[in-house]
Structures are given as structure tokens and as C-alpha cells.
N, CA, C and O atoms as a MOPAC input file, in Angstrom:
PM7 MOZYME 1SCF
protein

 N    227.07700 1   103.54800 1   299.54200 1
 C    228.05200 1   103.89800 1   300.54500 1
 C    229.45500 1   103.97400 1   299.93300 1
 O    230.19200 1   104.93100 1   300.17300 1
 N    229.81400 1   102.96700 1   299.14700 1
 C    231.15200 1   102.97100 1   298.54000 1
 C    231.33100 1   104.17800 1   297.63600 1
 O    232.38200 1   104.81900 1   297.64900 1
 N    230.30200 1   104.49100 1   296.84500 1
 C    230.41800 1   105.63200 1   295.93100 1
 C    230.62200 1   106.93700 1   296.69600 1
 O    231.37700 1   107.80400 1   296.25600 1
 N    229.95900 1   107.07800 1   297.82600 1
 C    230.11500 1   108.29900 1   298.62000 1
 C    231.50200 1   108.35100 1   299.25200 1
 O    232.11400 1   109.41800 1   299.30100 1
 N    232.00000 1   107.23300 1   299.72900 1
 C    233.36800 1   107.18300 1   300.25600 1
 C    234.36900 1   107.57400 1   299.17200 1
 O    235.28000 1   108.36700 1   299.41000 1
 N    234.19000 1   107.01000 1   297.98300 1
 C    235.08300 1   107.31500 1   296.85800 1
 C    235.02600 1   108.80000 1   296.52900 1
 O    236.05900 1   109.43200 1   296.30600 1
 N    233.82600 1   109.35400 1   296.49900 1
 C    233.65900 1   110.76900 1   296.18000 1
 C    234.41900 1   111.65300 1   297.16800 1
 O    235.11800 1   112.58000 1   296.76100 1
 N    234.28700 1   111.37300 1   298.44300 1
 C    234.95600 1   112.17900 1   299.46700 1
 C    236.46900 1   111.96300 1   299.42800 1
 O    237.23100 1   112.92700 1   299.50700 1
 N    236.90900 1   110.72200 1   299.30800 1
 C    238.34400 1   110.42900 1   299.31800 1
 C    239.05400 1   110.85800 1   298.03400 1
 O    240.28300 1   110.92500 1   298.00300 1
 N    238.30500 1   111.14600 1   296.98600 1
 C    238.90200 1   111.59700 1   295.72400 1
 C    239.41400 1   113.03000 1   295.80600 1
 O    240.09800 1   113.49200 1   294.89300 1
 N    239.10000 1   113.72400 1   296.86400 1
 C    239.45600 1   115.13800 1   296.98800 1
 C    240.87900 1   115.36400 1   297.48000 1
 O    241.25600 1   116.49000 1   297.80500 1
 N    241.67100 1   114.29200 1   297.53400 1
 C    243.08900 1   114.38200 1   297.91100 1
 C    243.30200 1   115.01600 1   299.28200 1
 O    244.27800 1   115.73700 1   299.49100 1
 N    242.38900 1   114.74500 1   300.21600 1
 C    242.55000 1   115.18500 1   301.59200 1
 C    242.74800 1   113.95500 1   302.45600 1
 O    242.47100 1   112.83600 1   302.02400 1
 N    243.22400 1   114.15700 1   303.66900 1
 C    243.33000 1   113.05700 1   304.61200 1
 C    242.23300 1   113.22100 1   305.65500 1
 O    241.86300 1   114.33700 1   306.02200 1
 N    241.72400 1   112.09300 1   306.12300 1
 C    240.62700 1   112.09100 1   307.08200 1
 C    240.87400 1   111.03000 1   308.14000 1
 O    241.35400 1   109.93800 1   307.83600 1
 N    240.54200 1   111.35700 1   309.38700 1
 C    240.38400 1   110.33000 1   310.39700 1
 C    239.05000 1   109.66100 1   310.11400 1
 O    238.20700 1   110.24600 1   309.43500 1
 N    238.83700 1   108.45200 1   310.61800 1
 C    237.60000 1   107.75400 1   310.28500 1
 C    236.36600 1   108.52100 1   310.72900 1
 O    235.40500 1   108.62600 1   309.96700 1
 N    236.36700 1   109.05900 1   311.93800 1
 C    235.17700 1   109.76500 1   312.41600 1
 C    234.85100 1   110.97300 1   311.54500 1
 O    233.68800 1   111.21500 1   311.22100 1
 N    235.86500 1   111.72000 1   311.17300 1
 C    235.67400 1   112.88800 1   310.30400 1
 C    235.15500 1   112.45000 1   308.93200 1
 O    234.23400 1   113.05700 1   308.38600 1
 N    235.74600 1   111.40700 1   308.39000 1
 C    235.31800 1   110.88600 1   307.09600 1
 C    233.86600 1   110.41900 1   307.16000 1
 O    233.07500 1   110.71400 1   306.26300 1
 N    233.51600 1   109.68900 1   308.21800 1
 C    232.15200 1   109.19400 1   308.35000 1
 C    231.16500 1   110.35500 1   308.43400 1
 O    230.10300 1   110.30200 1   307.81200 1
 N    231.48800 1   111.38800 1   309.17900 1
 C    230.57400 1   112.52700 1   309.31300 1
 C    230.29400 1   113.17600 1   307.95900 1
 O    229.14900 1   113.51200 1   307.65700 1
 N    231.32500 1   113.35200 1   307.15000 1
 C    231.14700 1   113.94000 1   305.81500 1
 C    230.28300 1   113.03000 1   304.95100 1
 O    229.34700 1   113.49300 1   304.29900 1
 N    230.59400 1   111.74200 1   304.94600 1
 C    229.82900 1   110.78000 1   304.14800 1
 C    228.38300 1   110.73400 1   304.62100 1
 O    227.46200 1   110.73700 1   303.80500 1
 N    228.18000 1   110.69100 1   305.92600 1
 C    226.83000 1   110.61700 1   306.49200 1
 C    226.00500 1   111.84800 1   306.12300 1
 O    224.84000 1   111.72500 1   305.74400 1
 N    226.59700 1   113.02200 1   306.23100 1
 C    225.88900 1   114.25400 1   305.86500 1
 C    225.54200 1   114.26800 1   304.37500 1
 O    224.44800 1   114.68500 1   303.99600 1
 N    226.46400 1   113.81500 1   303.53600 1
 C    226.20400 1   113.74300 1   302.09300 1
 C    225.06600 1   112.77900 1   301.79300 1
 O    224.20400 1   113.07300 1   300.96400 1
 N    225.05700 1   111.63300 1   302.46100 1
 C    223.98600 1   110.65600 1   302.25700 1
 C    222.64300 1   111.21200 1   302.74000 1
 O    221.61900 1   111.01000 1   302.08700 1
 N    222.64300 1   111.90500 1   303.87100 1
 C    221.40000 1   112.50000 1   304.37300 1
 C    220.87800 1   113.54500 1   303.39900 1
 O    219.67100 1   113.62800 1   303.16800 1
 N    221.76600 1   114.33700 1   302.82900 1
 C    221.36000 1   115.36900 1   301.88300 1
 C    220.71700 1   114.77000 1   300.63600 1
 O    219.86200 1   115.39800 1   300.01200 1
 N    221.12300 1   113.56500 1   300.27700 1
 C    220.56000 1   112.88000 1   299.10100 1
 C    219.40400 1   111.95300 1   299.47200 1
 O    218.90300 1   111.21600 1   298.62300 1
 N    218.97600 1   111.98600 1   300.74500 1
 C    217.94100 1   111.08000 1   301.24600 1
 C    218.30600 1   109.62400 1   300.97800 1
 O    217.44200 1   108.82500 1   300.61600 1
 N    219.56400 1   109.28000 1   301.14900 1
 C    220.04600 1   107.93500 1   300.87900 1
 C    220.43800 1   107.20600 1   302.16400 1
 O    221.18600 1   106.22900 1   302.12700 1
 N    219.92800 1   107.68800 1   303.30200 1
 C    220.25200 1   107.06600 1   304.58200 1
 C    219.19400 1   106.02900 1   304.90000 1
 O    218.00100 1   106.33200 1   304.93100 1
 N    219.63600 1   104.81100 1   305.13400 1
 C    218.71200 1   103.75900 1   305.56000 1
 C    219.35100 1   103.01900 1   306.71900 1
 O    220.54400 1   102.71600 1   306.68100 1
 N    218.58900 1   102.73200 1   307.72500 1
 C    219.13800 1   102.08200 1   308.91000 1
 C    219.64200 1   103.12800 1   309.88700 1
 O    219.63300 1   104.32400 1   309.59600 1
 N    220.07100 1   102.67300 1   311.02500 1
 C    220.56700 1   103.57900 1   312.04800 1
 C    221.97500 1   104.05300 1   311.76600 1
 O    222.68500 1   103.48700 1   310.93400 1
 N    222.36700 1   105.09400 1   312.46700 1
 C    223.69600 1   105.67500 1   312.26500 1
 C    224.80200 1   104.68100 1   312.61600 1
 O    225.81600 1   104.61800 1   311.92200 1
 N    224.61700 1   103.90500 1   313.68500 1
 C    225.64900 1   102.94500 1   314.06600 1
 C    225.84200 1   101.86700 1   312.99900 1
 O    226.97000 1   101.46500 1   312.71700 1
 N    224.74400 1   101.40300 1   312.41000 1
 C    224.84600 1   100.39200 1   311.35300 1
 C    225.56500 1   100.97900 1   310.14400 1
 O    226.39400 1   100.31200 1   309.52500 1
 N    225.24800 1   102.22700 1   309.81100 1
 C    225.92900 1   102.88800 1   308.69500 1
 C    227.41200 1   103.07200 1   308.98700 1
 O    228.25100 1   102.94000 1   308.09500 1
 N    227.72800 1   103.37500 1   310.23700 1
 C    229.13200 1   103.54800 1   310.63000 1
 C    229.89800 1   102.23600 1   310.42600 1
 O    231.01800 1   102.23500 1   309.91500 1
 N    229.28500 1   101.12600 1   310.83100 1
 C    229.92300 1    99.81900 1   310.64600 1
 C    230.09600 1    99.48600 1   309.16500 1
 O    231.14400 1    98.98700 1   308.75600 1
 N    229.06600 1    99.76100 1   308.36600 1
 C    229.16700 1    99.50400 1   306.92800 1
 C    230.24700 1   100.36600 1   306.29600 1
 O    231.00300 1    99.89400 1   305.44700 1
 N    230.32400 1   101.63400 1   306.70900 1
 C    231.33600 1   102.54300 1   306.16100 1
 C    232.73000 1   102.04900 1   306.50600 1
 O    233.62500 1   102.08000 1   305.66200 1
 N    232.92400 1   101.59100 1   307.74600 1
 C    234.23700 1   101.09600 1   308.15800 1
 C    234.61600 1    99.85700 1   307.35200 1
 O    235.75700 1    99.71500 1   306.91200 1
 N    233.65300 1    98.96900 1   307.16700 1
 C    233.90600 1    97.75300 1   306.39000 1
 C    234.27500 1    98.09600 1   304.94200 1
 O    235.22800 1    97.54000 1   304.39700 1
 N    233.53200 1    98.99800 1   304.32900 1
 C    233.80700 1    99.40200 1   302.94200 1
 C    235.17100 1   100.08500 1   302.85200 1
 O    235.92300 1    99.85000 1   301.90500 1
 N    235.49000 1   100.92300 1   303.82700 1
 C    236.77000 1   101.62200 1   303.83900 1
 C    237.92800 1   100.62800 1   303.94500 1
 O    238.92900 1   100.76700 1   303.24100 1
 N    237.80000 1    99.63800 1   304.80900 1
 C    238.85700 1    98.63900 1   304.94800 1
 C    239.01600 1    97.83600 1   303.65900 1
 O    240.12600 1    97.43400 1   303.30900 1
 N    237.91500 1    97.60500 1   302.95900 1
 C    237.97100 1    96.92200 1   301.67300 1
 C    238.76100 1    97.75700 1   300.66600 1
 O    239.56700 1    97.21600 1   299.90900 1
 N    238.53400 1    99.07100 1   300.65500 1
 C    239.27600 1    99.96200 1   299.75300 1
 C    240.76400 1    99.97400 1   300.09100 1
 O    241.60900 1   100.04500 1   299.19900 1
 N    241.08000 1    99.90500 1   301.38500 1
 C    242.48600 1    99.83900 1   301.81500 1
 C    243.10200 1    98.53700 1   301.31600 1
 O    244.21000 1    98.53700 1   300.78000 1
 N    242.38800 1    97.43300 1   301.49200 1
 C    242.89900 1    96.11900 1   301.07800 1
 C    243.11300 1    96.05200 1   299.56700 1
 O    244.01600 1    95.35900 1   299.09900 1
 N    242.29000 1    96.76700 1   298.80600 1
 C    242.42200 1    96.78700 1   297.34400 1
 C    243.50700 1    97.75300 1   296.87200 1
 O    243.77800 1    97.83500 1   295.67400 1
 N    244.12700 1    98.48100 1   297.79000 1
 C    245.20400 1    99.39800 1   297.42800 1
 C    244.71200 1   100.70700 1   296.83000 1
 O    245.46500 1   101.38800 1   296.13300 1
 N    243.45600 1   101.07100 1   297.09500 1
 C    242.88800 1   102.31000 1   296.55400 1
 C    242.88300 1   103.43400 1   297.57600 1
 O    242.71600 1   104.60400 1   297.23200 1
 N    243.06900 1   103.06500 1   298.84000 1
 C    243.11800 1   104.03800 1   299.92900 1
 C    244.32700 1   103.70600 1   300.78300 1
 O    244.59300 1   102.54300 1   301.08400 1
 N    245.05700 1   104.74600 1   301.16900 1
 C    246.21800 1   104.57800 1   302.03800 1
 C    245.79700 1   104.83200 1   303.47900 1
 O    245.13300 1   105.82300 1   303.78100 1
 N    246.19700 1   103.92000 1   304.36200 1
 C    245.94900 1   104.09000 1   305.78900 1
 C    247.28400 1   104.32000 1   306.46000 1
 O    248.19200 1   103.49400 1   306.36700 1
 N    247.39600 1   105.43700 1   307.13000 1
 C    248.61600 1   105.77900 1   307.85000 1
 C    248.21300 1   106.04200 1   309.29400 1
 O    247.72900 1   107.12600 1   309.62000 1
 N    248.41000 1   105.05900 1   310.14900 1
 C    247.92400 1   105.17300 1   311.52600 1
 C    246.40700 1   105.11500 1   311.50800 1
 O    245.82100 1   104.10200 1   311.12600 1
 N    245.77400 1   106.20800 1   311.92300 1
 C    244.30700 1   106.28100 1   311.92600 1
 C    243.80400 1   107.26900 1   310.87500 1
 O    242.66500 1   107.73100 1   310.94400 1
 N    244.64900 1   107.58600 1   309.91200 1
 C    244.31400 1   108.58200 1   308.88400 1
 C    244.24400 1   107.90300 1   307.52100 1
 O    245.08600 1   107.07100 1   307.18100 1
 N    243.22800 1   108.27100 1   306.74900 1
 C    242.99500 1   107.67100 1   305.43700 1
 C    243.11700 1   108.72600 1   304.34500 1
 O    242.76000 1   109.89000 1   304.53300 1
 N    243.63300 1   108.28400 1   303.19100 1
 C    243.77500 1   109.17300 1   302.03000 1
 C    243.54200 1   108.34900 1   300.78400 1
 O    244.11700 1   107.27400 1   300.61300 1
 N    242.67900 1   108.87300 1   299.90300 1
 C    242.43400 1   108.20300 1   298.63700 1
 C    243.65800 1   108.28800 1   297.74300 1
 O    244.30100 1   109.33500 1   297.66400 1
 N    243.98000 1   107.19900 1   297.07400 1
 C    245.11500 1   107.17700 1   296.15600 1
 C    244.64200 1   107.48300 1   294.73500 1
 O    243.44500 1   107.63400 1   294.49100 1
 N    245.56700 1   107.57100 1   293.82500 1
 C    245.28300 1   107.99800 1   292.45400 1
 C    244.17500 1   107.18600 1   291.78500 1
 O    243.37000 1   107.74600 1   291.04000 1
 N    244.12100 1   105.89000 1   292.03500 1
 C    243.15700 1   105.03000 1   291.35200 1
 C    241.85700 1   104.83600 1   292.13000 1
 O    241.10800 1   103.90200 1   291.84400 1
 N    241.57500 1   105.69500 1   293.10400 1
 C    240.37700 1   105.54300 1   293.93100 1
 C    239.10000 1   105.52200 1   293.08800 1
 O    238.13400 1   104.85100 1   293.45100 1
 N    239.08600 1   106.23600 1   291.98800 1
 C    237.91200 1   106.28500 1   291.12400 1
 C    237.51900 1   104.93200 1   290.55900 1
 O    236.37400 1   104.74700 1   290.14700 1
 N    238.44500 1   103.98300 1   290.53200 1
 C    238.14100 1   102.63900 1   290.02800 1
 C    237.10400 1   101.91400 1   290.88400 1
 O    236.46400 1   100.96900 1   290.42200 1
 N    236.93900 1   102.35700 1   292.12800 1
 C    236.00200 1   101.69000 1   293.03600 1
 C    234.57600 1   102.21200 1   292.86200 1
 O    233.63600 1   101.62000 1   293.39300 1
 N    234.40400 1   103.30800 1   292.12700 1
 C    233.07600 1   103.89700 1   291.97000 1
 C    232.23200 1   103.07900 1   291.03000 1
 O    232.74400 1   102.41400 1   290.13000 1
 N    230.93900 1   103.13100 1   291.24300 1
 C    229.96700 1   102.52800 1   290.34400 1
 C    230.15100 1   103.18200 1   288.97600 1
 O    230.16900 1   104.41100 1   288.90800 1
 N    230.28700 1   102.43500 1   287.89200 1
 C    230.51400 1   103.02500 1   286.56200 1
 C    229.45200 1   104.04800 1   286.16300 1
 O    229.77200 1   105.03900 1   285.50700 1
 N    228.19700 1   103.82600 1   286.54700 1
 C    227.14300 1   104.78300 1   286.21300 1
 C    227.34200 1   106.10400 1   286.94700 1
 O    227.08800 1   107.17000 1   286.38700 1
 N    227.79500 1   106.03900 1   288.19600 1
 C    228.04800 1   107.24700 1   288.97700 1
 C    229.25800 1   107.97700 1   288.41600 1
 O    229.25300 1   109.20400 1   288.31600 1
 N    230.30300 1   107.22600 1   288.04800 1
 C    231.52700 1   107.82800 1   287.50500 1
 C    231.21900 1   108.58100 1   286.21500 1
 O    231.76100 1   109.66500 1   285.99600 1
 N    230.36600 1   108.03400 1   285.36300 1
 C    230.01600 1   108.70100 1   284.10900 1
 C    229.23800 1   109.97600 1   284.36300 1
 O    229.45500 1   110.98100 1   283.68700 1
 N    228.32700 1   109.94600 1   285.33900 1
 C    227.47800 1   111.10000 1   285.62800 1
 C    228.25500 1   112.20400 1   286.32500 1
 O    227.95300 1   113.38400 1   286.15100 1
 N    229.26200 1   111.82600 1   287.11700 1
 C    229.97800 1   112.80700 1   287.91400 1
 C    231.18300 1   113.26200 1   287.23800 1
 O    231.91300 1   114.09600 1   287.77200 1

């Protein structure tokens, strides 16, 4: 989940949470990486996103999120090397 959030937020766009979740959810479904119900995934995504905000890797402005320059630091090292 974190790697997918990082991937989407690395594109230097701003997203509301619902829009961000929809993109992440569709990407996870395309990779057959969805486990659990959509609501549980939504809660996990929100928790991971707030963690990225707390670490200073994502900027929250009102209800809009934007990945900052160092967002790639949150990615799994194996995923970062492959991507």
C-alpha cells in the first residue's frame, strides 16, 4: 500500500483523499494486490498517508495532498530499484 501511495504521489500532482484512494485502489486491482474489503483498504491507505505526512514526505493543505521531493524515501528499496 505504501509503495503504491508513493508511486502515485511521486507524479507531482495534488489529490484529494478520495481521488488518491481511487487511483491507488485501481492500481492495486490491476496488479491483483487487493486483499480485504474496500473499506479496510481505505482505512489502511488513510493511515499510511497520515504517516507520510507526519514524516514530512507528503504535504497536506486542507484536504489536498501532494508528494514532496523526498517522497521516494518511503518506497520499499526493492521497488525503488526496479522502478
